[in-house]
Each structure stands twice: as structure tokens, then as C-alpha cells.
OpenMM code with the backbone's topology and positions (N, CA, C; nanometers):
from openmm import Vec3, app, unit

residues = "MET PHE PRO LYS TYR GLU LYS MET LEU ILE GLN MET GLY GLU ASN PHE LYS LEU ALA ARG LEU ARG ARG LYS LEU THR HIS GLN GLN VAL CYS GLU ARG ALA ASN ILE LYS TRP ASN THR LEU ASN LEU ILE GLU SER GLY TYR GLU HIS VAL LYS LEU ASP ASP TYR PHE LYS VAL LEU ILE VAL LEU GLY LEU ALA GLU ASP ILE THR LYS LEU ALA GLY ASP ASP SER LEU GLY ARG LYS LEU GLN ASP ASN ASP ASN ALA ASP ILE VAL LEU THR VAL".split()
positions = [
    Vec3(-0.2777, -0.2449, -0.6383),
    Vec3(-0.3878, -0.1526, -0.6286),
    Vec3(-0.4589, -0.1553, -0.7556),
    Vec3(-0.5871, -0.1333, -0.7431),
    Vec3(-0.6792, -0.1277, -0.8567),
    Vec3(-0.6644, -0.0033, -0.9366),
    Vec3(-0.6682, -0.0187, -1.0618),
    Vec3(-0.6487, 0.0835, -1.1591),
    Vec3(-0.7437, 0.2177, -1.1241),
    Vec3(-0.8628, 0.1932, -1.0561),
    Vec3(-0.9399, 0.3013, -1.0405),
    Vec3(-0.8877, 0.3953, -0.9218),
    Vec3(-0.8140, 0.3255, -0.8307),
    Vec3(-0.7562, 0.3909, -0.7192),
    Vec3(-0.6212, 0.4513, -0.7555),
    Vec3(-0.5550, 0.3940, -0.8410),
    Vec3(-0.4261, 0.4516, -0.9154),
    Vec3(-0.4567, 0.5749, -0.9728),
    Vec3(-0.5662, 0.5752, -1.0391),
    Vec3(-0.6037, 0.6932, -1.1103),
    Vec3(-0.6234, 0.8204, -1.0163),
    Vec3(-0.6969, 0.7768, -0.8987),
    Vec3(-0.7121, 0.8778, -0.8085),
    Vec3(-0.5948, 0.9362, -0.7400),
    Vec3(-0.5061, 0.8581, -0.7123),
    Vec3(-0.3731, 0.9022, -0.6575),
    Vec3(-0.2967, 0.9885, -0.7597),
    Vec3(-0.3004, 0.9458, -0.8712),
    Vec3(-0.2391, 1.0297, -0.9964),
    Vec3(-0.3096, 1.1524, -0.9902),
    Vec3(-0.4428, 1.1747, -0.9847),
    Vec3(-0.5150, 1.3055, -0.9831),
    Vec3(-0.4565, 1.3736, -0.8476),
    Vec3(-0.4705, 1.3166, -0.7479),
    Vec3(-0.4321, 1.3739, -0.6245),
    Vec3(-0.2830, 1.4469, -0.6374),
    Vec3(-0.1950, 1.3654, -0.7056),
    Vec3(-0.0594, 1.4231, -0.7174),
    Vec3(-0.0616, 1.5366, -0.8020),
    Vec3(-0.1374, 1.5448, -0.9223),
    Vec3(-0.1491, 1.6424, -1.0054),
    Vec3(-0.2073, 1.7698, -0.9280),
    Vec3(-0.3064, 1.7501, -0.8346),
    Vec3(-0.3588, 1.8569, -0.7667),
    Vec3(-0.2521, 1.9200, -0.6652),
    Vec3(-0.1585, 1.8317, -0.6210),
    Vec3(-0.0623, 1.8948, -0.5338),
    Vec3(0.0467, 1.9839, -0.6205),
    Vec3(0.0677, 1.9162, -0.7388),
    Vec3(0.1530, 2.0116, -0.8191),
    Vec3(0.0959, 2.1348, -0.8669),
    Vec3(-0.0225, 2.1348, -0.8941),
    Vec3(-0.0990, 2.2540, -0.9490),
    Vec3(-0.1018, 2.3494, -0.8400),
    Vec3(-0.1256, 2.3089, -0.7162),
    Vec3(-0.1362, 2.4025, -0.5943),
    Vec3(-0.0042, 2.4570, -0.5745),
    Vec3(0.1078, 2.3895, -0.5868),
    Vec3(0.2514, 2.4433, -0.5807),
    Vec3(0.2895, 2.5520, -0.6880),
    Vec3(0.2467, 2.5172, -0.8145),
    Vec3(0.2680, 2.5971, -0.9170),
    Vec3(0.1762, 2.7431, -0.9067),
    Vec3(0.0624, 2.7182, -0.8685),
    Vec3(-0.0266, 2.8469, -0.8437),
    Vec3(0.0340, 2.9551, -0.7505),
    Vec3(0.1093, 2.8749, -0.6531),
    Vec3(0.1746, 2.9580, -0.5414),
    Vec3(0.3126, 3.0062, -0.5936),
    Vec3(0.3370, 2.9718, -0.6995),
    Vec3(0.4846, 3.0094, -0.7659),
    Vec3(0.5860, 2.9608, -0.6612),
    Vec3(0.5691, 2.8478, -0.6212),
    Vec3(0.6858, 2.7847, -0.5461),
    Vec3(0.7586, 2.6744, -0.6210),
    Vec3(0.8918, 2.6733, -0.6045),
    Vec3(0.9649, 2.5775, -0.6700),
    Vec3(0.9674, 2.4457, -0.5991),
    Vec3(1.0041, 2.3532, -0.6710),
    Vec3(1.0213, 2.2161, -0.6020),
    Vec3(1.1095, 2.2302, -0.4767),
    Vec3(1.2208, 2.2865, -0.4927),
    Vec3(1.3091, 2.3055, -0.4032),
    Vec3(1.2716, 2.3701, -0.2685),
    Vec3(1.1847, 2.4744, -0.2951),
    Vec3(1.1330, 2.5740, -0.1835),
    Vec3(1.0328, 2.4740, -0.1037),
    Vec3(0.9538, 2.4083, -0.1596),
    Vec3(0.8650, 2.3149, -0.1005),
    Vec3(0.9424, 2.2121, -0.0182),
    Vec3(1.0302, 2.1533, -0.0678),
    Vec3(1.1042, 2.0532, 0.0002),
    Vec3(1.1676, 2.1004, 0.1137),
    Vec3(1.2325, 2.2207, 0.1041),
    Vec3(1.3186, 2.2829, 0.2106),
    Vec3(1.2122, 2.3204, 0.3285),
    Vec3(1.0952, 2.3597, 0.2854),
    Vec3(0.9931, 2.4126, 0.3912),
    Vec3(0.9230, 2.2963, 0.4549),
    Vec3(0.9005, 2.1956, 0.3748),
    Vec3(0.8371, 2.0692, 0.4410),
    Vec3(0.9211, 1.9846, 0.4957),
    Vec3(1.0695, 2.0060, 0.4763),
    Vec3(1.1780, 1.9084, 0.5368),
    Vec3(1.1428, 1.7763, 0.4843),
    Vec3(1.1341, 1.7699, 0.3527),
    Vec3(1.1318, 1.6420, 0.2866),
    Vec3(1.2297, 1.6364, 0.1718),
    Vec3(1.2667, 1.5158, 0.1242),
    Vec3(1.3625, 1.4989, 0.0247),
    Vec3(1.3039, 1.5445, -0.1281),
    Vec3(1.3852, 1.5759, -0.2133),
    Vec3(1.3272, 1.6131, -0.3518),
    Vec3(1.2505, 1.4972, -0.4110),
    Vec3(1.3125, 1.3757, -0.3951),
    Vec3(1.2392, 1.2555, -0.4531),
    Vec3(1.0976, 1.2314, -0.3786),
    Vec3(1.0803, 1.2773, -0.2653),
    Vec3(0.9522, 1.2390, -0.1915),
    Vec3(0.8465, 1.3366, -0.2567),
    Vec3(0.8806, 1.4594, -0.2642),
    Vec3(0.7858, 1.5535, -0.3404),
    Vec3(0.7596, 1.5061, -0.4858),
    Vec3(0.8536, 1.4709, -0.5469),
    Vec3(0.8180, 1.3969, -0.6893),
    Vec3(0.7421, 1.2929, -0.6827),
    Vec3(0.7552, 1.1955, -0.5878),
    Vec3(0.6676, 1.0910, -0.5645),
    Vec3(0.5060, 1.1341, -0.5438),
    Vec3(0.5060, 1.2288, -0.4527),
    Vec3(0.3675, 1.2931, -0.4161),
    Vec3(0.3136, 1.3341, -0.5318),
    Vec3(0.3799, 1.4175, -0.6102),
    Vec3(0.3262, 1.4857, -0.7313),
    Vec3(0.3022, 1.3803, -0.8519),
    Vec3(0.3606, 1.2767, -0.8363),
    Vec3(0.3394, 1.1618, -0.9453),
    Vec3(0.2254, 1.0644, -0.9070),
    Vec3(0.1750, 1.0698, -0.7782),
    Vec3(0.0700, 0.9892, -0.7406),
    Vec3(0.1322, 0.8634, -0.7036),
    Vec3(0.2529, 0.8440, -0.6664),
    Vec3(0.2949, 0.7158, -0.6102),
    Vec3(0.2259, 0.6746, -0.4782),
    Vec3(0.2027, 0.5483, -0.4670),
    Vec3(0.1223, 0.5025, -0.3513),
    Vec3(0.1883, 0.4690, -0.2391),
    Vec3(0.3153, 0.4735, -0.2312),
    Vec3(0.3971, 0.4518, -0.0986),
    Vec3(0.4632, 0.5617, -0.0341),
    Vec3(0.3804, 0.6634, -0.0107),
    Vec3(0.4321, 0.7836, 0.0494),
    Vec3(0.3686, 0.8010, 0.1889),
    Vec3(0.4483, 0.8319, 0.2821),
    Vec3(0.3957, 0.8591, 0.4189),
    Vec3(0.2998, 0.9576, 0.4351),
    Vec3(0.1960, 0.9361, 0.5022),
    Vec3(0.0907, 1.0488, 0.5255),
    Vec3(0.1426, 1.1815, 0.5878),
    Vec3(0.2372, 1.1599, 0.6815),
    Vec3(0.2807, 1.2794, 0.7407),
    Vec3(0.3588, 1.3522, 0.6173),
    Vec3(0.4334, 1.2972, 0.5213),
    Vec3(0.4881, 1.3721, 0.4188),
    Vec3(0.3732, 1.4560, 0.3455),
    Vec3(0.2799, 1.3978, 0.3120),
    Vec3(0.1570, 1.4658, 0.2511),
    Vec3(0.1084, 1.5928, 0.3285),
    Vec3(0.0985, 1.5628, 0.4635),
    Vec3(0.0538, 1.6646, 0.5356),
    Vec3(0.1577, 1.7836, 0.5451),
    Vec3(0.2852, 1.7405, 0.5718),
    Vec3(0.3760, 1.8537, 0.5572),
    Vec3(0.3659, 1.9449, 0.4422),
    Vec3(0.3551, 1.8697, 0.3193),
    Vec3(0.3385, 1.9579, 0.1969),
    Vec3(0.1987, 2.0324, 0.1990),
    Vec3(0.0942, 1.9874, 0.2496),
    Vec3(-0.0284, 2.0575, 0.2687),
    Vec3(-0.0043, 2.1616, 0.3514),
    Vec3(0.0599, 2.1686, 0.4654),
    Vec3(0.0988, 2.2822, 0.5425),
    Vec3(0.1617, 2.3901, 0.4620),
    Vec3(0.2782, 2.3525, 0.3915),
    Vec3(0.3617, 2.4593, 0.3113),
    Vec3(0.2602, 2.5153, 0.2121),
    Vec3(0.1664, 2.4470, 0.1529),
    Vec3(0.0821, 2.5016, 0.0592),
    Vec3(-0.0296, 2.5731, 0.1190),
    Vec3(-0.0374, 2.5811, 0.2432),
    Vec3(-0.1512, 2.6438, 0.3150),
    Vec3(-0.2789, 2.5639, 0.2954),
    Vec3(-0.2814, 2.4438, 0.2739),
    Vec3(-0.3976, 2.3582, 0.2587),
    Vec3(-0.4255, 2.2500, 0.3796),
    Vec3(-0.3492, 2.2837, 0.4870),
    Vec3(-0.3548, 2.1837, 0.5880),
    Vec3(-0.5055, 2.1417, 0.6440),
    Vec3(-0.5882, 2.2285, 0.6240),
    Vec3(-0.7266, 2.2116, 0.6604),
    Vec3(-0.7890, 2.1106, 0.5687),
    Vec3(-0.7424, 2.1018, 0.4576),
    Vec3(-0.8068, 1.9921, 0.3633),
    Vec3(-0.7921, 1.8517, 0.4087),
    Vec3(-0.6988, 1.8378, 0.5058),
    Vec3(-0.6760, 1.6933, 0.5488),
    Vec3(-0.8072, 1.6409, 0.6371),
    Vec3(-0.8642, 1.7417, 0.6833),
    Vec3(-1.0089, 1.7020, 0.7727),
    Vec3(-1.1108, 1.6630, 0.6707),
    Vec3(-1.1049, 1.6871, 0.5543),
    Vec3(-1.2028, 1.6525, 0.4568),
    Vec3(-1.2001, 1.4849, 0.4238),
    Vec3(-1.0713, 1.4383, 0.4466),
    Vec3(-1.0694, 1.2964, 0.4337),
    Vec3(-1.1713, 1.2085, 0.5277),
    Vec3(-1.2435, 1.1278, 0.4602),
    Vec3(-1.3587, 1.0630, 0.5260),
    Vec3(-1.4628, 1.1402, 0.5897),
    Vec3(-1.4573, 1.2681, 0.5597),
    Vec3(-1.5568, 1.3670, 0.6032),
    Vec3(-1.7083, 1.3282, 0.5986),
    Vec3(-1.7166, 1.2940, 0.4491),
    Vec3(-1.8697, 1.2570, 0.4038),
    Vec3(-1.8861, 1.1182, 0.3970),
    Vec3(-1.8801, 1.0515, 0.5132),
    Vec3(-1.8901, 0.9038, 0.5159),
    Vec3(-2.0456, 0.8493, 0.5136),
    Vec3(-2.1030, 0.8760, 0.3941),
    Vec3(-2.2422, 0.8240, 0.3753),
    Vec3(-2.2654, 0.6733, 0.4085),
    Vec3(-2.1544, 0.5869, 0.3549),
    Vec3(-2.1723, 0.4590, 0.3714),
    Vec3(-2.1627, 0.4130, 0.5382),
    Vec3(-2.0692, 0.4790, 0.6078),
    Vec3(-2.0665, 0.4538, 0.7437),
    Vec3(-2.1870, 0.5064, 0.8290),
    Vec3(-2.2412, 0.6259, 0.7805),
    Vec3(-2.3603, 0.6646, 0.8460),
    Vec3(-2.4801, 0.5794, 0.8245),
    Vec3(-2.4985, 0.5282, 0.7075),
    Vec3(-2.5968, 0.4098, 0.6630),
    Vec3(-2.5858, 0.3001, 0.7519),
    Vec3(-2.4577, 0.2476, 0.7698),
    Vec3(-2.4261, 0.1313, 0.8398),
    Vec3(-2.4693, 0.1531, 0.9922),
    Vec3(-2.4394, 0.2769, 1.0415),
    Vec3(-2.4607, 0.2997, 1.1815),
    Vec3(-2.6113, 0.3188, 1.2046),
    Vec3(-2.6959, 0.3692, 1.1047),
    Vec3(-2.8325, 0.3773, 1.1184),
    Vec3(-2.9074, 0.2558, 1.1001),
    Vec3(-2.8426, 0.1593, 1.0376),
    Vec3(-2.9029, 0.0397, 1.0081),
    Vec3(-2.8951, -0.0570, 1.1233),
    Vec3(-2.9979, -0.1206, 1.1748),
    Vec3(-2.9983, -0.2115, 1.2620),
    Vec3(-2.9541, -0.3461, 1.2181),
    Vec3(-2.9552, -0.3751, 1.1004),
    Vec3(-2.8950, -0.4988, 1.0388),
    Vec3(-2.7569, -0.5251, 1.0330),
    Vec3(-2.7019, -0.6089, 1.1266),
    Vec3(-2.5537, -0.6303, 1.1498),
    Vec3(-2.5007, -0.7224, 1.0506),
    Vec3(-2.5818, -0.7629, 0.9566),
    Vec3(-2.5318, -0.8670, 0.8494),
    Vec3(-2.4859, -0.7864, 0.7318),
    Vec3(-2.4679, -0.6672, 0.7250),
    Vec3(-2.4213, -0.5997, 0.6038),
    Vec3(-2.2656, -0.6286, 0.6056),
    Vec3(-2.2505, -0.6537, 0.4620),
    Vec3(-2.0911, -0.6907, 0.4475),
    Vec3(-2.0395, -0.5854, 0.3481),
    Vec3(-1.9178, -0.5269, 0.3881),
    Vec3(-1.8556, -0.4299, 0.3103),
    Vec3(-1.7762, -0.4945, 0.2019),
    Vec3(-1.7764, -0.4397, 0.0821),
    Vec3(-1.6913, -0.4937, -0.0290),
    Vec3(-1.6108, -0.3796, -0.0700),
    Vec3(-1.4981, -0.4007, -0.1287),
    Vec3(-1.3921, -0.3054, -0.1894),
    Vec3(-1.3952, -0.3200, -0.3219),
] * unit.nanometer
topology = app.Topology()
chain = topology.addChain("A")
for resn in residues:
    res = topology.addResidue(resn, chain)
    for name in ("N", "CA", "C"):
        topology.addAtom(name, app.Element.getBySymbol(name[0]), res)
């Protein structure tokens, strides 16, 4: 994974941890309520890249942030440009 994206995952993990701490929930409480293992929550909060999306979603539900999942790819400005452009020769680069 590119360093830029690793940093994004680390930031996302920190956001999960801060959200948990703001709610005064322990690591154990979130694990029990989300029905995930302690290590899984630790990986999420560390920004590890190989965590299942449903585990993220379970934690979002516990934190009361489930609606945030709908924000993913919500502002798809590139996709809208591609859709509006009649030129089919546009190549996407990562």
C-alpha cells in the first residue's frame, strides 16, 4: 500500500479510538457489543489495512456512527466528471 493511503488508514484508526474514548467506552465494552475480538478492535484503532469491512461497520454501530458509512464514496466528483464527459478515452490512474 502506498504511504499516503497508510497514513489515511492510521488517521481513520485514530478517529475510531477517539470516538470510543469520547463515549467513555472501554476496549472490552466495544468488543463485546460489536461481537469482535480484542485484537480486531486493536487493529482497527491502529489503522491496519487487513480488517473486514463488516468489523468496521459493527464498531460504527456501537459508537452510534453507522450513518457515517454512507459517506464513503458519497462525493464522487471524479465519477461525476467521467459520467458527464462524452470522451470514453479517459484513463483512471491511482
